[in-house]
C-alpha positions in Angstrom: 16.8 20.2 -27.7 20.4 21.1 -26.8 19.5 21.2 -23.0 18.0 17.7 -23.2 21.1 16.3 -24.9 23.4 18.0 -22.4 21.4 16.6 -19.5 21.4 13.2 -21.0 25.2 13.2 -21.4 25.7 14.6 -17.9 23.5 11.9 -16.2 24.6 9.0 -18.3 22.8 5.8 -17.1 20.7 7.7 -14.6 18.9 9.7 -17.4 15.2 9.1 -17.4 15.2 7.2 -14.0 13.4 8.6 -11.0 15.7 9.6 -8.2 15.3 8.0 -4.8 13.5 9.7 -1.9 16.7 9.8 0.2 20.2 9.0 -1.1 20.6 6.2 1.4 17.1 4.7 0.8 16.7 3.0 -2.6 12.9 3.7 -2.9 11.4 6.1 -5.4 8.4 8.4 -4.8 6.3 6.1 -7.1 7.2 3.0 -5.1 6.4 4.8 -1.9 3.0 5.8 -3.2 2.3 2.3 -4.3 3.2 1.0 -0.9 0.8 3.5 0.7 -2.0 2.4 -1.7 -1.5 -1.3 -1.0 -1.3 -0.9 2.8 -4.5 1.3 2.7 -6.3 -1.4 0.8 -5.1 -4.0 3.2 -6.2 -2.0 6.2 -9.7 -1.6 4.8 -9.8 -5.3 3.9 -9.0 -6.1 7.5 -11.7 -3.8 8.8 -14.3 -5.4 6.5 -13.2 -8.9 7.6 -13.4 -7.8 11.3 -16.9 -6.5 10.8 -18.0 -9.7 9.1 -16.5 -11.8 11.8 -18.2 -9.7 14.5 -21.6 -10.1 12.7 -21.2 -13.8 12.6 -20.2 -14.2 16.2 -22.9 -11.7 17.4 -25.9 -12.9 15.3 -25.3 -16.2 13.5 -23.4 -17.9 16.4 -26.2 -17.5 19.0 -28.8 -18.8 16.4 -26.9 -22.1 16.3 -26.2 -22.1 20.1 -22.5 -21.1 19.7 -21.0 -18.6 22.1 -23.9 -18.2 24.4 -24.8 -14.5 24.9 -26.5 -13.7 28.1 
């Protein structure tokens, strides 16, 4: 327990806080991982929406006479 107290006194307010990835970039590893997770979900959502749009244009549109496919 002595090492923990010594480290707490040495770090002061920074004790228990995650250090940034780079000193000049105020982003922690946890925040970077969350960003990657959200952007990955967004990319997959975009892919799904693109596929749905393509299916509508390719199959539903011609059934109603929209976007004539020859």
